[in-house]
PyMOL Python script that loads the backbone (N, CA, C, O; Angstrom):
from pymol import cmd

cmd.read_pdbstr("""\
ATOM      1  N   MET A   1       0.862  -1.169   0.002  1.00  0.00           N
ATOM      2  CA  MET A   1       0.006  -0.003   0.005  1.00  0.00           C
ATOM      3  C   MET A   1       0.906   1.229   0.004  1.00  0.00           C
ATOM      4  O   MET A   1       1.832   1.355   0.806  1.00  0.00           O
ATOM      5  N   LYS A   2       0.599   2.130  -0.928  1.00  0.00           N
ATOM      6  CA  LYS A   2       1.408   3.358  -1.041  1.00  0.00           C
ATOM      7  C   LYS A   2       0.494   4.570  -0.954  1.00  0.00           C
ATOM      8  O   LYS A   2      -0.647   4.521  -1.412  1.00  0.00           O
ATOM      9  N   ARG A   3       0.984   5.646  -0.376  1.00  0.00           N
ATOM     10  CA  ARG A   3       0.198   6.859  -0.159  1.00  0.00           C
ATOM     11  C   ARG A   3       0.778   8.002  -0.985  1.00  0.00           C
ATOM     12  O   ARG A   3       1.991   8.206  -1.023  1.00  0.00           O
ATOM     13  N   TYR A   4      -0.123   8.751  -1.652  1.00  0.00           N
ATOM     14  CA  TYR A   4       0.289   9.862  -2.495  1.00  0.00           C
ATOM     15  C   TYR A   4      -0.541  11.096  -2.194  1.00  0.00           C
ATOM     16  O   TYR A   4      -1.766  11.017  -2.095  1.00  0.00           O
ATOM     17  N   ASP A   5       0.128  12.248  -2.047  1.00  0.00           N
ATOM     18  CA  ASP A   5      -0.512  13.522  -1.819  1.00  0.00           C
ATOM     19  C   ASP A   5      -0.614  14.248  -3.160  1.00  0.00           C
ATOM     20  O   ASP A   5       0.394  14.686  -3.714  1.00  0.00           O
ATOM     21  N   LEU A   6      -1.832  14.372  -3.675  1.00  0.00           N
ATOM     22  CA  LEU A   6      -2.014  15.011  -4.988  1.00  0.00           C
ATOM     23  C   LEU A   6      -2.605  16.422  -4.856  1.00  0.00           C
ATOM     24  O   LEU A   6      -3.048  17.007  -5.844  1.00  0.00           O
ATOM     25  N   ARG A   7      -2.610  16.960  -3.642  1.00  0.00           N
ATOM     26  CA  ARG A   7      -3.196  18.294  -3.425  1.00  0.00           C
ATOM     27  C   ARG A   7      -2.504  19.391  -4.198  1.00  0.00           C
ATOM     28  O   ARG A   7      -3.141  20.385  -4.545  1.00  0.00           O
ATOM     29  N   ASN A   8      -1.214  19.244  -4.482  1.00  0.00           N
ATOM     30  CA  ASN A   8      -0.493  20.279  -5.240  1.00  0.00           C
ATOM     31  C   ASN A   8      -0.905  20.314  -6.704  1.00  0.00           C
ATOM     32  O   ASN A   8      -0.518  21.239  -7.418  1.00  0.00           O
ATOM     33  N   HIS A   9      -1.667  19.350  -7.172  1.00  0.00           N
ATOM     34  CA  HIS A   9      -2.142  19.338  -8.567  1.00  0.00           C
ATOM     35  C   HIS A   9      -3.486  20.043  -8.747  1.00  0.00           C
ATOM     36  O   HIS A   9      -3.985  20.162  -9.866  1.00  0.00           O
ATOM     37  N   GLY A  10      -4.068  20.510  -7.639  1.00  0.00           N
ATOM     38  CA  GLY A  10      -5.353  21.188  -7.722  1.00  0.00           C
ATOM     39  C   GLY A  10      -6.418  20.273  -8.274  1.00  0.00           C
ATOM     40  O   GLY A  10      -6.484  19.096  -7.920  1.00  0.00           O
ATOM     41  N   GLU A  11      -7.262  20.822  -9.154  1.00  0.00           N
ATOM     42  CA  GLU A  11      -8.338  20.021  -9.736  1.00  0.00           C
ATOM     43  C   GLU A  11      -7.892  19.119 -10.882  1.00  0.00           C
ATOM     44  O   GLU A  11      -8.666  18.292 -11.364  1.00  0.00           O
ATOM     45  N   ASN A  12      -6.643  19.279 -11.315  1.00  0.00           N
ATOM     46  CA  ASN A  12      -6.127  18.500 -12.427  1.00  0.00           C
ATOM     47  C   ASN A  12      -5.242  17.348 -11.945  1.00  0.00           C
ATOM     48  O   ASN A  12      -4.138  17.167 -12.459  1.00  0.00           O
ATOM     49  N   PHE A  13      -5.700  16.583 -10.987  1.00  0.00           N
ATOM     50  CA  PHE A  13      -4.895  15.515 -10.400  1.00  0.00           C
ATOM     51  C   PHE A  13      -5.168  14.129 -10.989  1.00  0.00           C
ATOM     52  O   PHE A  13      -4.399  13.199 -10.745  1.00  0.00           O
ATOM     53  N   ILE A  14      -6.228  13.977 -11.745  1.00  0.00           N
ATOM     54  CA  ILE A  14      -6.602  12.676 -12.294  1.00  0.00           C
ATOM     55  C   ILE A  14      -5.512  12.066 -13.167  1.00  0.00           C
ATOM     56  O   ILE A  14      -5.211  10.883 -13.008  1.00  0.00           O
ATOM     57  N   PRO A  15      -4.901  12.827 -14.092  1.00  0.00           N
ATOM     58  CA  PRO A  15      -3.821  12.238 -14.896  1.00  0.00           C
ATOM     59  C   PRO A  15      -2.680  11.693 -14.043  1.00  0.00           C
ATOM     60  O   PRO A  15      -2.099  10.657 -14.367  1.00  0.00           O
ATOM     61  N   ARG A  16      -2.359  12.389 -12.955  1.00  0.00           N
ATOM     62  CA  ARG A  16      -1.274  11.918 -12.078  1.00  0.00           C
ATOM     63  C   ARG A  16      -1.713  10.674 -11.294  1.00  0.00           C
ATOM     64  O   ARG A  16      -0.906   9.767 -11.091  1.00  0.00           O
ATOM     65  N   LEU A  17      -2.949  10.616 -10.861  1.00  0.00           N
ATOM     66  CA  LEU A  17      -3.475   9.450 -10.176  1.00  0.00           C
ATOM     67  C   LEU A  17      -3.382   8.236 -11.087  1.00  0.00           C
ATOM     68  O   LEU A  17      -2.906   7.178 -10.674  1.00  0.00           O
ATOM     69  N   VAL A  18      -3.835   8.387 -12.325  1.00  0.00           N
ATOM     70  CA  VAL A  18      -3.800   7.279 -13.298  1.00  0.00           C
ATOM     71  C   VAL A  18      -2.347   6.860 -13.553  1.00  0.00           C
ATOM     72  O   VAL A  18      -2.041   5.668 -13.586  1.00  0.00           O
ATOM     73  N   GLU A  19      -1.457   7.839 -13.732  1.00  0.00           N
ATOM     74  CA  GLU A  19      -0.052   7.532 -13.967  1.00  0.00           C
ATOM     75  C   GLU A  19       0.541   6.739 -12.795  1.00  0.00           C
ATOM     76  O   GLU A  19       1.238   5.748 -13.011  1.00  0.00           O
ATOM     77  N   LEU A  20       0.269   7.167 -11.564  1.00  0.00           N
ATOM     78  CA  LEU A  20       0.782   6.452 -10.405  1.00  0.00           C
ATOM     79  C   LEU A  20       0.217   5.052 -10.294  1.00  0.00           C
ATOM     80  O   LEU A  20       0.942   4.107  -9.983  1.00  0.00           O
ATOM     81  N   MET A  21      -1.090   4.913 -10.550  1.00  0.00           N
ATOM     82  CA  MET A  21      -1.702   3.580 -10.504  1.00  0.00           C
ATOM     83  C   MET A  21      -1.052   2.652 -11.526  1.00  0.00           C
ATOM     84  O   MET A  21      -0.812   1.479 -11.242  1.00  0.00           O
ATOM     85  N   ASN A  22      -0.770   3.177 -12.710  1.00  0.00           N
ATOM     86  CA  ASN A  22      -0.219   2.343 -13.772  1.00  0.00           C
ATOM     87  C   ASN A  22       1.275   2.030 -13.575  1.00  0.00           C
ATOM     88  O   ASN A  22       1.741   0.960 -13.967  1.00  0.00           O
ATOM     89  N   SER A  23       2.024   2.966 -12.967  1.00  0.00           N
ATOM     90  CA  SER A  23       3.466   2.771 -12.872  1.00  0.00           C
ATOM     91  C   SER A  23       3.990   2.379 -11.492  1.00  0.00           C
ATOM     92  O   SER A  23       5.043   1.749 -11.404  1.00  0.00           O
ATOM     93  N   GLU A  24       3.295   2.729 -10.423  1.00  0.00           N
ATOM     94  CA  GLU A  24       3.807   2.513  -9.086  1.00  0.00           C
ATOM     95  C   GLU A  24       3.059   1.419  -8.306  1.00  0.00           C
ATOM     96  O   GLU A  24       3.620   0.805  -7.397  1.00  0.00           O
ATOM     97  N   ILE A  25       1.824   1.187  -8.660  1.00  0.00           N
ATOM     98  CA  ILE A  25       0.985   0.219  -7.900  1.00  0.00           C
ATOM     99  C   ILE A  25       0.987  -1.102  -8.623  1.00  0.00           C
ATOM    100  O   ILE A  25       0.714  -1.157  -9.822  1.00  0.00           O
ATOM    101  N   LEU A  26       1.292  -2.173  -7.908  1.00  0.00           N
ATOM    102  CA  LEU A  26       1.312  -3.521  -8.473  1.00  0.00           C
ATOM    103  C   LEU A  26      -0.092  -4.108  -8.444  1.00  0.00           C
ATOM    104  O   LEU A  26      -0.935  -3.647  -7.675  1.00  0.00           O
ATOM    105  N   PRO A  27      -0.359  -5.130  -9.279  1.00  0.00           N
ATOM    106  CA  PRO A  27      -1.665  -5.800  -9.223  1.00  0.00           C
ATOM    107  C   PRO A  27      -1.975  -6.314  -7.823  1.00  0.00           C
ATOM    108  O   PRO A  27      -1.104  -6.860  -7.145  1.00  0.00           O
ATOM    109  N   ASP A  28      -3.205  -6.138  -7.401  1.00  0.00           N
ATOM    110  CA  ASP A  28      -3.701  -6.504  -6.075  1.00  0.00           C
ATOM    111  C   ASP A  28      -3.127  -5.622  -4.949  1.00  0.00           C
ATOM    112  O   ASP A  28      -3.246  -5.970  -3.774  1.00  0.00           O
ATOM    113  N   GLU A  29      -2.518  -4.507  -5.296  1.00  0.00           N
ATOM    114  CA  GLU A  29      -2.006  -3.591  -4.299  1.00  0.00           C
ATOM    115  C   GLU A  29      -2.908  -2.352  -4.272  1.00  0.00           C
ATOM    116  O   GLU A  29      -3.544  -2.015  -5.270  1.00  0.00           O
ATOM    117  N   ASN A  30      -2.953  -1.686  -3.124  1.00  0.00           N
ATOM    118  CA  ASN A  30      -3.780  -0.483  -2.956  1.00  0.00           C
ATOM    119  C   ASN A  30      -2.938   0.782  -3.012  1.00  0.00           C
ATOM    120  O   ASN A  30      -1.785   0.803  -2.580  1.00  0.00           O
ATOM    121  N   GLY A  31      -3.531   1.823  -3.547  1.00  0.00           N
ATOM    122  CA  GLY A  31      -2.961   3.154  -3.497  1.00  0.00           C
ATOM    123  C   GLY A  31      -3.869   4.053  -2.727  1.00  0.00           C
ATOM    124  O   GLY A  31      -5.087   3.989  -2.894  1.00  0.00           O
ATOM    125  N   ILE A  32      -3.308   4.910  -1.870  1.00  0.00           N
ATOM    126  CA  ILE A  32      -4.093   5.857  -1.108  1.00  0.00           C
ATOM    127  C   ILE A  32      -3.769   7.240  -1.685  1.00  0.00           C
ATOM    128  O   ILE A  32      -2.604   7.626  -1.774  1.00  0.00           O
ATOM    129  N   PHE A  33      -4.805   7.974  -2.071  1.00  0.00           N
ATOM    130  CA  PHE A  33      -4.635   9.271  -2.705  1.00  0.00           C
ATOM    131  C   PHE A  33      -5.372  10.358  -1.948  1.00  0.00           C
ATOM    132  O   PHE A  33      -6.551  10.220  -1.621  1.00  0.00           O
ATOM    133  N   LEU A  34      -4.654  11.445  -1.672  1.00  0.00           N
ATOM    134  CA  LEU A  34      -5.215  12.596  -1.000  1.00  0.00           C
ATOM    135  C   LEU A  34      -5.311  13.710  -2.034  1.00  0.00           C
ATOM    136  O   LEU A  34      -4.336  13.992  -2.729  1.00  0.00           O
ATOM    137  N   PHE A  35      -6.505  14.362  -2.145  1.00  0.00           N
ATOM    138  CA  PHE A  35      -6.679  15.445  -3.105  1.00  0.00           C
ATOM    139  C   PHE A  35      -7.701  16.447  -2.561  1.00  0.00           C
ATOM    140  O   PHE A  35      -8.455  16.142  -1.637  1.00  0.00           O
ATOM    141  N   GLU A  36      -7.713  17.639  -3.144  1.00  0.00           N
ATOM    142  CA  GLU A  36      -8.690  18.668  -2.767  1.00  0.00           C
ATOM    143  C   GLU A  36      -9.992  18.425  -3.486  1.00  0.00           C
ATOM    144  O   GLU A  36     -10.003  18.106  -4.675  1.00  0.00           O
ATOM    145  N   ILE A  37     -11.110  18.578  -2.759  1.00  0.00           N
ATOM    146  CA  ILE A  37     -12.405  18.247  -3.363  1.00  0.00           C
ATOM    147  C   ILE A  37     -13.071  19.395  -4.101  1.00  0.00           C
ATOM    148  O   ILE A  37     -13.813  19.148  -5.051  1.00  0.00           O
ATOM    149  N   GLY A  38     -12.837  20.637  -3.706  1.00  0.00           N
ATOM    150  CA  GLY A  38     -13.485  21.739  -4.406  1.00  0.00           C
ATOM    151  C   GLY A  38     -14.992  21.605  -4.363  1.00  0.00           C
ATOM    152  O   GLY A  38     -15.583  21.632  -3.284  1.00  0.00           O
ATOM    153  N   ASP A  39     -15.624  21.460  -5.516  1.00  0.00           N
ATOM    154  CA  ASP A  39     -17.086  21.383  -5.621  1.00  0.00           C
ATOM    155  C   ASP A  39     -17.595  19.934  -5.716  1.00  0.00           C
ATOM    156  O   ASP A  39     -18.714  19.717  -6.182  1.00  0.00           O
ATOM    157  N   PHE A  40     -16.841  18.987  -5.307  1.00  0.00           N
ATOM    158  CA  PHE A  40     -17.187  17.556  -5.259  1.00  0.00           C
ATOM    159  C   PHE A  40     -17.180  16.887  -6.657  1.00  0.00           C
ATOM    160  O   PHE A  40     -17.358  15.671  -6.733  1.00  0.00           O
ATOM    161  N   THR A  41     -16.985  17.623  -7.743  1.00  0.00           N
ATOM    162  CA  THR A  41     -16.905  16.951  -9.039  1.00  0.00           C
ATOM    163  C   THR A  41     -15.659  16.075  -9.127  1.00  0.00           C
ATOM    164  O   THR A  41     -15.627  15.110  -9.890  1.00  0.00           O
ATOM    165  N   SER A  42     -14.630  16.413  -8.342  1.00  0.00           N
ATOM    166  CA  SER A  42     -13.416  15.598  -8.352  1.00  0.00           C
ATOM    167  C   SER A  42     -13.662  14.209  -7.843  1.00  0.00           C
ATOM    168  O   SER A  42     -13.048  13.252  -8.316  1.00  0.00           O
ATOM    169  N   VAL A  43     -14.560  14.080  -6.878  1.00  0.00           N
ATOM    170  CA  VAL A  43     -14.883  12.745  -6.311  1.00  0.00           C
ATOM    171  C   VAL A  43     -15.490  11.876  -7.408  1.00  0.00           C
ATOM    172  O   VAL A  43     -15.141  10.702  -7.535  1.00  0.00           O
ATOM    173  N   GLN A  44     -16.397  12.446  -8.200  1.00  0.00           N
ATOM    174  CA  GLN A  44     -17.025  11.671  -9.281  1.00  0.00           C
ATOM    175  C   GLN A  44     -15.988  11.360 -10.387  1.00  0.00           C
ATOM    176  O   GLN A  44     -16.042  10.298 -11.006  1.00  0.00           O
ATOM    177  N   LYS A  45     -15.066  12.274 -10.624  1.00  0.00           N
ATOM    178  CA  LYS A  45     -14.027  12.007 -11.633  1.00  0.00           C
ATOM    179  C   LYS A  45     -13.133  10.820 -11.208  1.00  0.00           C
ATOM    180  O   LYS A  45     -12.735  10.001 -12.037  1.00  0.00           O
ATOM    181  N   VAL A  46     -12.831  10.750  -9.905  1.00  0.00           N
ATOM    182  CA  VAL A  46     -12.055   9.604  -9.411  1.00  0.00           C
ATOM    183  C   VAL A  46     -12.841   8.302  -9.632  1.00  0.00           C
ATOM    184  O   VAL A  46     -12.296   7.317 -10.130  1.00  0.00           O
ATOM    185  N   ALA A  47     -14.113   8.312  -9.259  1.00  0.00           N
ATOM    186  CA  ALA A  47     -14.945   7.117  -9.415  1.00  0.00           C
ATOM    187  C   ALA A  47     -15.028   6.692 -10.877  1.00  0.00           C
ATOM    188  O   ALA A  47     -14.959   5.504 -11.192  1.00  0.00           O
ATOM    189  N   ASP A  48     -15.178   7.667 -11.763  1.00  0.00           N
ATOM    190  CA  ASP A  48     -15.232   7.382 -13.197  1.00  0.00           C
ATOM    191  C   ASP A  48     -13.923   6.792 -13.700  1.00  0.00           C
ATOM    192  O   ASP A  48     -13.923   5.835 -14.475  1.00  0.00           O
ATOM    193  N   SER A  49     -12.826   7.355 -13.264  1.00  0.00           N
ATOM    194  CA  SER A  49     -11.476   6.887 -13.668  1.00  0.00           C
ATOM    195  C   SER A  49     -11.221   5.475 -13.148  1.00  0.00           C
ATOM    196  O   SER A  49     -10.667   4.638 -13.861  1.00  0.00           O
ATOM    197  N   VAL A  50     -11.617   5.219 -11.930  1.00  0.00           N
ATOM    198  CA  VAL A  50     -11.458   3.876 -11.353  1.00  0.00           C
ATOM    199  C   VAL A  50     -12.241   2.857 -12.191  1.00  0.00           C
ATOM    200  O   VAL A  50     -11.716   1.795 -12.525  1.00  0.00           O
ATOM    201  N   LYS A  51     -13.470   3.173 -12.524  1.00  0.00           N
ATOM    202  CA  LYS A  51     -14.283   2.273 -13.318  1.00  0.00           C
ATOM    203  C   LYS A  51     -13.718   2.055 -14.716  1.00  0.00           C
ATOM    204  O   LYS A  51     -13.678   0.926 -15.205  1.00  0.00           O
ATOM    205  N   GLU A  52     -13.279   3.140 -15.359  1.00  0.00           N
ATOM    206  CA  GLU A  52     -12.712   3.044 -16.720  1.00  0.00           C
ATOM    207  C   GLU A  52     -11.497   2.158 -16.770  1.00  0.00           C
ATOM    208  O   GLU A  52     -11.246   1.514 -17.790  1.00  0.00           O
ATOM    209  N   ASN A  53     -10.717   2.105 -15.672  1.00  0.00           N
ATOM    210  CA  ASN A  53      -9.477   1.357 -15.640  1.00  0.00           C
ATOM    211  C   ASN A  53      -9.611   0.000 -14.979  1.00  0.00           C
ATOM    212  O   ASN A  53      -8.611  -0.677 -14.743  1.00  0.00           O
ATOM    213  N   ASN A  54     -10.846  -0.407 -14.676  1.00  0.00           N
ATOM    214  CA  ASN A  54     -11.123  -1.710 -14.074  1.00  0.00           C
ATOM    215  C   ASN A  54     -10.402  -1.896 -12.735  1.00  0.00           C
ATOM    216  O   ASN A  54      -9.952  -2.994 -12.406  1.00  0.00           O
ATOM    217  N   TRP A  55     -10.303  -0.808 -11.976  1.00  0.00           N
ATOM    218  CA  TRP A  55      -9.753  -0.892 -10.604  1.00  0.00           C
ATOM    219  C   TRP A  55     -10.943  -0.965  -9.663  1.00  0.00           C
ATOM    220  O   TRP A  55     -12.094  -0.915 -10.097  1.00  0.00           O
ATOM    221  N   THR A  56     -10.659  -1.084  -8.367  1.00  0.00           N
ATOM    222  CA  THR A  56     -11.692  -1.164  -7.363  1.00  0.00           C
ATOM    223  C   THR A  56     -11.567   0.014  -6.388  1.00  0.00           C
ATOM    224  O   THR A  56     -10.497   0.235  -5.822  1.00  0.00           O
ATOM    225  N   LEU A  57     -12.627   0.752  -6.196  1.00  0.00           N
ATOM    226  CA  LEU A  57     -12.661   1.827  -5.233  1.00  0.00           C
ATOM    227  C   LEU A  57     -12.963   1.207  -3.880  1.00  0.00           C
ATOM    228  O   LEU A  57     -14.094   0.794  -3.622  1.00  0.00           O
ATOM    229  N   MET A  58     -11.949   1.138  -3.007  1.00  0.00           N
ATOM    230  CA  MET A  58     -12.105   0.468  -1.711  1.00  0.00           C
ATOM    231  C   MET A  58     -12.699   1.352  -0.654  1.00  0.00           C
ATOM    232  O   MET A  58     -13.440   0.880   0.208  1.00  0.00           O
ATOM    233  N   ASN A  59     -12.380   2.660  -0.705  1.00  0.00           N
ATOM    234  CA  ASN A  59     -12.843   3.580   0.321  1.00  0.00           C
ATOM    235  C   ASN A  59     -12.742   4.986  -0.208  1.00  0.00           C
ATOM    236  O   ASN A  59     -11.856   5.306  -1.001  1.00  0.00           O
ATOM    237  N   SER A  60     -13.656   5.824   0.236  1.00  0.00           N
ATOM    238  CA  SER A  60     -13.695   7.238  -0.178  1.00  0.00           C
ATOM    239  C   SER A  60     -14.158   8.051   1.056  1.00  0.00           C
ATOM    240  O   SER A  60     -15.295   7.907   1.506  1.00  0.00           O
ATOM    241  N   ILE A  61     -13.285   8.883   1.582  1.00  0.00           N
ATOM    242  CA  ILE A  61     -13.550   9.561   2.841  1.00  0.00           C
ATOM    243  C   ILE A  61     -13.205  11.046   2.769  1.00  0.00           C
ATOM    244  O   ILE A  61     -12.161  11.432   2.244  1.00  0.00           O
ATOM    245  N   LYS A  62     -14.081  11.848   3.293  1.00  0.00           N
ATOM    246  CA  LYS A  62     -13.804  13.279   3.426  1.00  0.00           C
ATOM    247  C   LYS A  62     -12.834  13.411   4.597  1.00  0.00           C
ATOM    248  O   LYS A  62     -13.175  13.082   5.733  1.00  0.00           O
ATOM    249  N   PHE A  63     -11.618  13.895   4.312  1.00  0.00           N
ATOM    250  CA  PHE A  63     -10.541  13.950   5.297  1.00  0.00           C
ATOM    251  C   PHE A  63     -10.717  15.129   6.252  1.00  0.00           C
ATOM    252  O   PHE A  63     -10.575  15.000   7.468  1.00  0.00           O
ATOM    253  N   ASN A  64     -11.032  16.283   5.661  1.00  0.00           N
ATOM    254  CA  ASN A  64     -11.331  17.484   6.450  1.00  0.00           C
ATOM    255  C   ASN A  64     -12.219  18.365   5.565  1.00  0.00           C
ATOM    256  O   ASN A  64     -12.871  17.851   4.656  1.00  0.00           O
ATOM    257  N   GLU A  65     -12.258  19.651   5.805  1.00  0.00           N
ATOM    258  CA  GLU A  65     -13.170  20.526   5.036  1.00  0.00           C
ATOM    259  C   GLU A  65     -12.784  20.654   3.564  1.00  0.00           C
ATOM    260  O   GLU A  65     -13.654  20.941   2.742  1.00  0.00           O
ATOM    261  N   VAL A  66     -11.553  20.460   3.207  1.00  0.00           N
ATOM    262  CA  VAL A  66     -11.141  20.658   1.805  1.00  0.00           C
ATOM    263  C   VAL A  66     -10.495  19.454   1.157  1.00  0.00           C
ATOM    264  O   VAL A  66     -10.327  19.438  -0.063  1.00  0.00           O
ATOM    265  N   ASP A  67     -10.129  18.445   1.926  1.00  0.00           N
ATOM    266  CA  ASP A  67      -9.397  17.317   1.384  1.00  0.00           C
ATOM    267  C   ASP A  67     -10.241  16.024   1.406  1.00  0.00           C
ATOM    268  O   ASP A  67     -11.103  15.824   2.262  1.00  0.00           O
ATOM    269  N   TRP A  68      -9.947  15.172   0.430  1.00  0.00           N
ATOM    270  CA  TRP A  68     -10.644  13.897   0.301  1.00  0.00           C
ATOM    271  C   TRP A  68      -9.587  12.820   0.137  1.00  0.00           C
ATOM    272  O   TRP A  68      -8.548  13.061  -0.477  1.00  0.00           O
ATOM    273  N   THR A  69      -9.838  11.636   0.678  1.00  0.00           N
ATOM    274  CA  THR A  69      -8.934  10.528   0.552  1.00  0.00           C
ATOM    275  C   THR A  69      -9.654   9.344  -0.100  1.00  0.00           C
ATOM    276  O   THR A  69     -10.775   9.016   0.288  1.00  0.00           O
ATOM    277  N   VAL A  70      -9.025   8.704  -1.081  1.00  0.00           N
ATOM    278  CA  VAL A  70      -9.585   7.498  -1.684  1.00  0.00           C
ATOM    279  C   VAL A  70      -8.547   6.408  -1.594  1.00  0.00           C
ATOM    280  O   VAL A  70      -7.344   6.664  -1.639  1.00  0.00           O
ATOM    281  N   VAL A  71      -9.032   5.186  -1.467  1.00  0.00           N
ATOM    282  CA  VAL A  71      -8.191   4.001  -1.527  1.00  0.00           C
ATOM    283  C   VAL A  71      -8.637   3.221  -2.757  1.00  0.00           C
ATOM    284  O   VAL A  71      -9.801   2.844  -2.890  1.00  0.00           O
ATOM    285  N   VAL A  72      -7.683   2.990  -3.651  1.00  0.00           N
ATOM    286  CA  VAL A  72      -7.965   2.324  -4.936  1.00  0.00           C
ATOM    287  C   VAL A  72      -7.108   1.061  -5.014  1.00  0.00           C
ATOM    288  O   VAL A  72      -5.902   1.088  -4.771  1.00  0.00           O
ATOM    289  N   LYS A  73      -7.770  -0.049  -5.360  1.00  0.00           N
ATOM    290  CA  LYS A  73      -7.054  -1.320  -5.525  1.00  0.00           C
ATOM    291  C   LYS A  73      -6.892  -1.589  -7.014  1.00  0.00           C
ATOM    292  O   LYS A  73      -7.841  -1.520  -7.795  1.00  0.00           O
ATOM    293  N   LYS A  74      -5.658  -1.896  -7.373  1.00  0.00           N
ATOM    294  CA  LYS A  74      -5.396  -2.269  -8.757  1.00  0.00           C
ATOM    295  C   LYS A  74      -5.712  -3.750  -8.902  1.00  0.00           C
ATOM    296  O   LYS A  74      -5.049  -4.613  -8.326  1.00  0.00           O
ATOM    297  N   THR A  75      -6.728  -4.008  -9.675  1.00  0.00           N
ATOM    298  CA  THR A  75      -7.213  -5.381  -9.887  1.00  0.00           C
ATOM    299  C   THR A  75      -6.353  -6.031 -10.948  1.00  0.00           C
ATOM    300  O   THR A  75      -5.950  -5.398 -11.924  1.00  0.00           O
ATOM    301  N   LYS A  76      -6.076  -7.326 -10.736  1.00  0.00           N
ATOM    302  CA  LYS A  76      -5.320  -8.077 -11.757  1.00  0.00           C
ATOM    303  C   LYS A  76      -6.116  -8.058 -13.054  1.00  0.00           C
ATOM    304  O   LYS A  76      -7.347  -8.037 -13.046  1.00  0.00           O
ATOM    305  N   ASP A  77      -5.393  -8.067 -14.168  1.00  0.00           N
ATOM    306  CA  ASP A  77      -6.013  -8.129 -15.470  1.00  0.00           C
ATOM    307  C   ASP A  77      -6.597  -9.521 -15.673  1.00  0.00           C
ATOM    308  O   ASP A  77      -5.863 -10.489 -15.870  1.00  0.00           O
ATOM    309  N   GLN A  78      -7.915  -9.615 -15.623  1.00  0.00           N
ATOM    310  CA  GLN A  78      -8.590 -10.909 -15.747  1.00  0.00           C
ATOM    311  C   GLN A  78      -8.378 -11.543 -17.106  1.00  0.00           C
ATOM    312  O   GLN A  78      -8.474 -12.764 -17.234  1.00  0.00           O
ATOM    313  N   SER A  79      -8.090 -10.742 -18.128  1.00  0.00           N
ATOM    314  CA  SER A  79      -7.927 -11.294 -19.473  1.00  0.00           C
ATOM    315  C   SER A  79      -6.645 -12.114 -19.592  1.00  0.00           C
ATOM    316  O   SER A  79      -6.510 -12.924 -20.510  1.00  0.00           O
ATOM    317  N   LEU A  80      -5.708 -11.909 -18.674  1.00  0.00           N
ATOM    318  CA  LEU A  80      -4.453 -12.651 -18.744  1.00  0.00           C
ATOM    319  C   LEU A  80      -4.530 -14.000 -18.012  1.00  0.00           C
ATOM    320  O   LEU A  80      -3.658 -14.850 -18.193  1.00  0.00           O
ATOM    321  N   GLU A  81      -5.552 -14.198 -17.201  1.00  0.00           N
ATOM    322  CA  GLU A  81      -5.669 -15.438 -16.461  1.00  0.00           C
ATOM    323  C   GLU A  81      -6.294 -16.503 -17.331  1.00  0.00           C
ATOM    324  O   GLU A  81      -7.240 -16.216 -18.064  1.00  0.00           O
ATOM    325  N   PRO A  82      -5.790 -17.736 -17.272  1.00  0.00           N
ATOM    326  CA  PRO A  82      -6.371 -18.808 -18.099  1.00  0.00           C
ATOM    327  C   PRO A  82      -7.765 -19.125 -17.619  1.00  0.00           C
ATOM    328  O   PRO A  82      -8.052 -19.114 -16.422  1.00  0.00           O
ATOM    329  N   VAL A  83      -8.617 -19.406 -18.569  1.00  0.00           N
ATOM    330  CA  VAL A  83      -9.996 -19.780 -18.254  1.00  0.00           C
ATOM    331  C   VAL A  83     -10.161 -21.246 -18.523  1.00  0.00           C
ATOM    332  O   VAL A  83      -9.850 -21.733 -19.610  1.00  0.00           O
ATOM    333  N   ALA A  84     -10.658 -21.958 -17.514  1.00  0.00           N
ATOM    334  CA  ALA A  84     -10.851 -23.414 -17.661  1.00  0.00           C
ATOM    335  C   ALA A  84     -12.048 -23.632 -18.575  1.00  0.00           C
ATOM    336  O   ALA A  84     -13.097 -23.013 -18.393  1.00  0.00           O
ATOM    337  N   GLU A  85     -11.892 -24.504 -19.550  1.00  0.00           N
ATOM    338  CA  GLU A  85     -12.970 -24.824 -20.468  1.00  0.00           C
ATOM    339  C   GLU A  85     -13.842 -25.914 -19.850  1.00  0.00           C
ATOM    340  O   GLU A  85     -13.346 -26.862 -19.241  1.00  0.00           O
ATOM    341  N   GLU A  86     -15.133 -25.756 -20.021  1.00  0.00           N
ATOM    342  CA  GLU A  86     -16.058 -26.766 -19.519  1.00  0.00           C
ATOM    343  C   GLU A  86     -16.156 -27.876 -20.562  1.00  0.00           C
ATOM    344  O   GLU A  86     -16.291 -27.612 -21.757  1.00  0.00           O
ATOM    345  N   SER A  87     -16.089 -29.101 -20.100  1.00  0.00           N
ATOM    346  CA  SER A  87     -16.258 -30.222 -21.048  1.00  0.00           C
ATOM    347  C   SER A  87     -17.746 -30.519 -21.180  1.00  0.00           C
ATOM    348  O   SER A  87     -18.506 -30.437 -20.215  1.00  0.00           O
ATOM    349  N   GLU A  88     -18.133 -30.860 -22.383  1.00  0.00           N
ATOM    350  CA  GLU A  88     -19.535 -31.165 -22.646  1.00  0.00           C
ATOM    351  C   GLU A  88     -19.853 -32.585 -22.234  1.00  0.00           C
ATOM    352  O   GLU A  88     -19.085 -33.502 -22.526  1.00  0.00           O
ATOM    353  N   ALA A  89     -20.954 -32.778 -21.571  1.00  0.00           N
ATOM    354  CA  ALA A  89     -21.358 -34.113 -21.183  1.00  0.00           C
ATOM    355  C   ALA A  89     -21.932 -34.839 -22.389  1.00  0.00           C
ATOM    356  O   ALA A  89     -22.737 -34.272 -23.128  1.00  0.00           O
ATOM    357  N   GLU A  90     -21.521 -36.103 -22.597  1.00  0.00           N
ATOM    358  CA  GLU A  90     -22.015 -36.839 -23.760  1.00  0.00           C
ATOM    359  C   GLU A  90     -23.077 -37.804 -23.380  1.00  0.00           C
ATOM    360  O   GLU A  90     -23.606 -38.509 -24.239  1.00  0.00           O
TER     361      GLU A  90
END
""", "prot")
cmd.dss("prot")
cmd.show_as("cartoon", "prot")
cmd.util.cbc("prot")
cmd.orient("prot")
């Protein structure tokens, strides 16, 4: 589990969050991200980004009056795992 403070990116922190998830977080590992919420649209942007990237939003908490914390789990790529074939009964 790794923690990142993205407050210095203002409202444009999503590209950095995605970059960190892709380069620093291993499959089945969690990333903790702290960012400024502003008008709450940032919270929805995080949720949308998590869904688009097939990650899991583990937790989303208002940290104080201006900051928000999310915990995101990087899910293993299911397409890389072998799928067992079902045999047909004769």
